[in-house]
N, C-alpha and C positions, 0 to 999 in steps of 0.2 A: 260795315255794310252787311246786312242780313239778306241772303238771297232766297231763303225759304227751303222747302223740301227739294231734295235732289232725286232725279231719276235719269235713266238712260233710255233713249228711244232707239231701238234697233230696226234697221231696214232688213226685212226678211224676204226670202224667195218663196217659202212654203210655210204659211201661218200655222197649220195643224202640226207639222213636223217640229217647228220651233216651240210651240206651246207644249207639246209632248216632251221635248228635250228639257225645257225649264221645269216642268212638273217633276221630272226625274231628279232634278237638283233641289227639290223641296219647295218650289214656288207654287202658289195657288192663283188661279184666275180670279180676279176681283172686279174686272170691268172690261169694257170693249164690246163690239158688236159681233165678234167671232168670225167675221167675214173679211174685214179690212184691217182690224187691229184687236189686240187683247192687252189687258193690263195684268201683270203678274207681280205678286209680292212674296217675299220670304222675310219675315220679321220686318225690319225697317227698310229693307232693300226693295226698290221698285224698278221693274223693267217693263217698258212698253214694246210690244212687237207690232210692227207696221208693215203691211204688204202693199207695195206699189205707191206709197205716199211720198217717199223721198228717196234719194240715192245714197245718202251717207247716214251713219249713226249720229245722233245728236245728244249733247249733254243738256239737260233741262232743269231749270230752277223755277220754283213757284212761290214768289213772295206771298205772304199771308197764310201759308200752310206750313205746319210743323211736319217733321218726317213721319210721325205717326198718323198723319192725316187730319189732325185737329186744326181748326181755324185759329189763327193768331189774331188777337185784338190789336196788337201793336207790331208793326213791321216796316221795313224799308220799302217805300213805294217804288214801283218800276220806273217812274219818271225821275226819282232821285238817283236810282242806279244809272239810268241813262245819262243824267247830268254829270255824274262822276266819271263815267266811261268816256264821254265826249271830251270832258276837260282833260282827261289823261291821254287824249289822242287816239282812242280806239274807234275805228270806223264801224258804223252800224250797217248791217246788210238789210235790216228791216227796222223801221223806226215807228214811233208813235208820237202823238201830239203832246208836247211837254206840258201844255196847259189843261189837258184832259183830266177827268176825275174818275172815270169808270175803269172797268177791266182793260188791260192793255198788255202788249208784249213788245219786246225788242229782240233782235238777233244779231250776232256778230261771230267772228272767227277768232280762235286763239292763234298764237304765232305759227302753229303747225297746220293750220287750216281746218281744225276741228270745229264744227258748228256748235254754237251755244245759244240756247233759247231761254229767255227770262220771260215767263208767261204768268201774268197775274190775273187770277179769276175774279177778284173782288175789287170794289171801289177803293179809291185812295183812302188811307186811314184818316180818321177824324171827320167822317160824315160826308165824304164825296158821294155824289149821286151815281146811279147806274148809267151806263152808256158813255159814248164818246171815247176817243183816244185809242181805239183798237184798230190795228192794221196788221193783217197777216198772222193772226194768232193761230196757235195749234191746240187750243184747249179742247178736251174731249168730254163729251157727255153722252147721254143715251141716244142722241141723234147723230153721233159721230163727230169727226173732227171739224173744227171751224176752218175757215179759209186757209189755204196753204198746207194744212194738215201735218206740220212737222212736230208738233208738240207731243208731250207725253203726259199722261194722267198718272194716277196713283191708285191707292187702295179702293176708292169708291167707284161704283159704276155709273152714278148719276151726277157726280160733281157736287158743288157746294149747294145747289138748289135742294138736294135731297139730304143735306146734312153730312154728306160723305166727302172725303178727299178724292180727287181724281188723279 
């Protein structure tokens, strides 16, 4: 199962202080609105800093994106990931329409209660159409987070629409 690009979404109290700290570690800001969230990268490492959007740090995977931010033509669709997790008895805290074909996300917890978000920005591989299937996504773009805001983006500031990784 390929989960795509990995990033961590950190809940922060002071966005400017956190951004300054990560810049001292060699990270550069590549996205975000600068008020509620920023996306920082250092090589292939992606950290999203989010103020007031969620209470816990979140592990985020983005099917369809490589760690370098390039779009993958072939990848494991989030609905296939969902099917495998449900079959293995993993309870989902946020679900999507298994018959959907558009961008979608699911969320669940690991055994220690760490939240995990699988947030797919692209349609199902093989020609799925846009729309449908999205519930509670945390994808970030120039207009900010989508509903529920827990997700993390990546190197690009405008998401897949502008040819960038989020």
